[in-house]
N, C-alpha and C positions, 0 to 999 in steps of 0.2 A: 930480708924482704921476701914477701909472697910474691908470686908471679901468675899472670894469666896470658893467653894467647890472642893476639889480635889478628884477624884473617888476612890483614894486608901488611902489617909492618912487623910482626912477630911478637916476641915477649914484651909485655908491659909490667914495669914495676910498680907495686902498690906499697904505699908507706905502711909502717906498722901502726901508727895511730888510726889510720883508715881501716886497717884489717880488724883492730879492737874494736872500733865503732860498730862494724857490721857483725862481730862475732855472736852476740846474743839474739841478734836479728836473723842471722843465717840459721841459727839453731832452731828457733821458732818456725821459720820457713820450712826447713826440711821435716820438722814433726809435722806440720799441717800436710805437707805432700804426703808422708807416710801414713797418717792418720786423719784423715779428712774429717770435719766435724768433731774434733777434739775439743773438750771444754778449756776456757781459759785457766780454770782452776786446775785441771789436770796437766795442762802443760807446764803451769808453774811447778808442779810437783815432779814431772818427769826431767825438766831441766835444771831443777835443784835451784830455783830462784823463789824470792818472795812474791806475794801476790801483787803487790804495787809495782814491782820490777815487771812482771808479766804484763799488767795493764799499760805500762810506759811503752813496753816494745810493741806490744800489738796495736796501741793507738798510732805509734809512729809508722807502723807497716800499713795501717789502714790509711793514714794520710797520703802515704806514696803509692795507693792504688795496689798494693801488693797481696793484702789479705782482706777479707770482708768478715764481719762478725753478726751473728744472730742471737737472739735471747735464747738461753738454753731451757729446755723443759723444767719446771720447779720438781726438786727432788727432796725437799724438807724444809726445814724452817731456817736454814743458812742463808747467807748473803747471796743473792741471784748472780749467776755467771753467765758467760756467752760460749757460742761454739764458733770454731775459727774455720774459714773455708777460703777458697780461690777468689780473688776480688773479680767482679764482673768486667772490668776495665783492665785486669792484669795481664802479666806477661804470658805469651803462648809459645809453643813450639810447632813447627811443621814436621810431621813424621812420614816416612815413606817405607814401604815393603816392596822388594823386588823379587819376584818368584819365578819359577819355571816358565809359565805361560802368560803371566800378568802382573800388574803393578797396583798398589794401591798407596793413597795419600790421606791424611787426614790432619786435624789440628787437635793440639792436647792441651789442657790447662794445668795450673799447679796441682789440681786434685787427681789428675790422671784422667779425666773424662775426655773421651774422643768425640769429635764432631765433624761436620762437614766431610763425610768420607766421600771419595772418588774412586773408580776403578777403571782401568784401560787393559785391553790385551795387547800383547805384542804384536804388532804386524810384521816386525822383522826382529830377530833376536841379536842383531848386531848392537853393540853398545850405544852408537851414535843415535839411532833413532828410538832406543828405549829411553835414554836420558834426555832426549828432546821432548818427549811426550811428558816425563816426569817433570821436568823443569817447567814446562807450560802450566801444569797443574799446581806447582809450587808457587809460580809467579802469580797465579790466580789468587791463592791464599794470602800472599803477601799484599796484593792489591786491595783485597778485603779488610785487612788487619792492619796494615802499615808498620809502624815501629813495634808493635805489640809482638811481633814474631821476633823472638830473641834468639833462636838456634833452629838448625835444620838437622835431623837426625835420619840416616838411611840404614834399613835393614836390608841385607841382600843374602841371597841363596848361593852363597860364595865363601871361600876362604879369603879373610881380609887380614892382611899384613902391612904393618906400618902406614895404615891408613889408606892403601890401594887394594883393589882385588885382585889377589894373587891369581886364584884359578875359580872357576865356577863349571863343573862337570855339566850341570843340567842346562846352562845357558851357553856353553861352549866358549867361555871367555878365558882369556889368560893376560896377566899383568895389565889391568885397566886402572887408569887414573881416573878418579871421580871429580870432575871439575866442580866448583861451587855451583850449587843449583840457585843460591840466591846470594849473589856477590856481596860482600861486606857483612854478611852474618856468619857466625861461627857455624862450623858443619863437622858432624861426626858420622862415622860409618862403621858398622859391625856386622859379623856374622849373624844370620837371622836366629838360628839355634841359640847362640851364644846371648842374644838379647832377649829372646822369649825366656830362657832359663833365668836371666837376671831378673825379669819383672816377677816371675813365679816364685823366686826365692823371696824377693823383697816384699811382694804384696801379698802372698799366701803362707809363707813361712819366716816371718821376720826373725833375724838372730840365729837361723839354724843353718848347718852345712847341708847343701841340696845339691845332688847329682840330678841333672835334668836331661832326659832324653826324648827327642821327637823324631817321628817317622813322617816324612812327606814323601820326596823322591831321595831314597836312601835314610840314613840316620844321622841325626847330629845331636849336639847338646853342649853342656857346660858345666863345670863343678863351681858353684858359688859358694864361697866361705865367709859367714857372716856378714852377707850382702856386698861382698867383693868378688867379682867374676875372676876366675884364676885362668888368664890367657897367655901365659908365657911371656918370652922376650920380645916378640914381636907383634903379638895380639893375634897369632894364628892358633893358639892353644885351642883345645877342646874339640878337635877333629876326631871325634870318638869313631865316626864312621869308617874311618881309615885305619883303624887299628886291625891286625890281622885275625879277626874272629870268624872270618868266612872262609870258604873253601880256596885252598893255596893255588889251585888250578884255574880259578875264575879270575880274569883280569878286569880292573875297574877303570872307568873313564879318567880317574885321577893319575894314572900311570903305574899305579902299584898292582900287586895281585893278592887275591885273597881277603880284600877288605870287607869289613862288616857291613858297608854301605849297600853292597848287591847281595846280602844274604838274607834281607828282611823286608824288602819292598816288593811292589808289584812286577820288578824286573825278576826277582829271585822266585816268585810264584810261576811266571811264565816259563822261566828256565826249567824248573823243576817239571812243569808239565810238558816239556818238549816243545814249547810254542816260541814264536818269534817275540822279540823285546817289544813292549808295548809301547805306543806313541806317548800315552800319559800313564806312567806308573802307578801314580796316585790313584786315579779313577780305577785302574785294573785292580788294584789291590783291594779297593771298596767293594768292587763286584765280587771278587773271590771270597772274601770273607762269609758271603751268604750262599756261594755256590758249592753244592755238595760234591761236585765233581773236583774241585779245588781242595777239599778237606786236607788230604795228606800233604800237599804242599803248604798249606796254611799252616798246619802243626809244625813242620819243619821250621818254618820261618818264626814262629811263635818260641820254639825252643831255642833257635839262636838268639832271639832277643832276651831270654831269660839268662842263657849262658854269658853273653856279653856284659849284661847288667850286672851279673854276679862278680865278674872279673874286675870290672870298674869299682864295684863296692869294695873289694878285697884291696884295690890300689888306693882309693881315695877316702874311704871310710866315712861316707855320709850318714848324716841322721835319716834323710829322707831320700828316697828316689822318686822323682815325678815323672810321668810319662806323658808327653804331650802329642799333638798332631794324631796320627792313625795307629800309634802305640797302644794306646788303652784299649782300642777296637781289635787290635791284633792278639792282645792278651786275653781279653774277653771270649774271643772266638776259638781260642785253643788254650784253656786256662791250666789244663793238666801237663801238657808239654812245656809250658812256660814255667810253671811250678817246679816241676821235677828238675829241668835244666839249671833254674836259679838255685836251688838248694844244693845240687850236686856240685855246682861251681863255687860255692862259698866255702871259704876256710872254716875248718871244723869249729874253731872258736866262736865264729860269727853266727853260728845256726841257732844257738841258744837266744841271741839277742840280736836278730837281723835288722836292717835300716827298714823304716816304714815304706812300703810301696803304695803309691797313689796315683790318681789320674790327675792331670793338670787342672787347675781350678779356672785358668784363665780362657780357654776356647780359642776360637780362630782369630782373635784380636791380640794374642800374646805377642807376635812379632810387633805391632805397632806399639803397644803398651811397653815393651822393651826399649824400642828406639826413644820413647817419650822418656823413660829412666834415664838413657844415656844422655839425652838433651838435656834434661834438667839438672845432670851433674855438671854440665857446662854453665847452665844459667844460674844456678844458687852458689856463687862465688863472690867474693868481696868486689872483684873487678866487674863482673856482670851486673851486679845489682847497682853499683856505684854508676855505671854507664846507663842503666834504666832511670836512675833518680836524675841524672844530668838530661837526658833525652826529654824527660817528661816535664820536669820542672825547672830546668835551666840551672 
């Protein structure tokens, strides 16, 4: 028996007949999510089914308000086909991103399109007022869309362990339980860099092994192996910023010393310049990247980024190393020190065939897009689609 999780009563058993009934439909929904606008003919080829079967499945999903079809542009003398898209009345998810100084919420559809963005700054960094403000925004989304909201997904600048915020150095949180923002609706929570990396790997490098590294306040990331984020036994894996790639004499707010986290961002630049720790390390780094007086400190941080990236490449063997947040800007500001440190840190056999180094393709929405990926992993299951059908059509 397959299982899904109900937010109120725990695991629900799904019969094998029901699971088989939805198998082809779920495959098509996941394909539309990964490749919005895919033609029905191409979908049949990818899924390994006949055109008649693809037509039957897509017609069924269209009748259930799960996908929409549009005529495909003619490409020759063959039989006309259609392109497959999110249904205008289809399932949605509410996505949340909690950062050091602010929060963001938005709505995402099956295609990953974000809409209705809203932002608020933290009046207080205590968890209670932060989540009260976020909850009000999510409730507003639910009021507008009703039962179309099938999941809530939270991206947090924090270590997430077994569904709880274990620690957030930038927010000053420790062991925080995240209550349901929308009671009765499934909720997932993940580390911001982990979710951004998941989106980067799935959307920009499908089918590849991707090491994702992002600098905001500190550095975080994740290793995604063929669309699956490697997060360890409790979900707290990928805390690359707390690898001992930094100065062993420098303490980190996490409680360890020598963390990479405090060797690459605005705090590191200020420390190297003999200045006090900035209130906003992200903004400080942005300014430092174009400040001639900060040049030597920026070069040292860029070298640290290259050194650590090489170490992780040796350990994880990725095909692609993708840099998000301010990491591409740091690398561009001091490319020589980065390149020298990266090459020196690679094992000899890797230097002839190193992983591809690129800037993230997703930009500032990466965290929300990653939250949407995690949410639709919950939505696109036999149990969830069965509940959608029951709620919409009885």
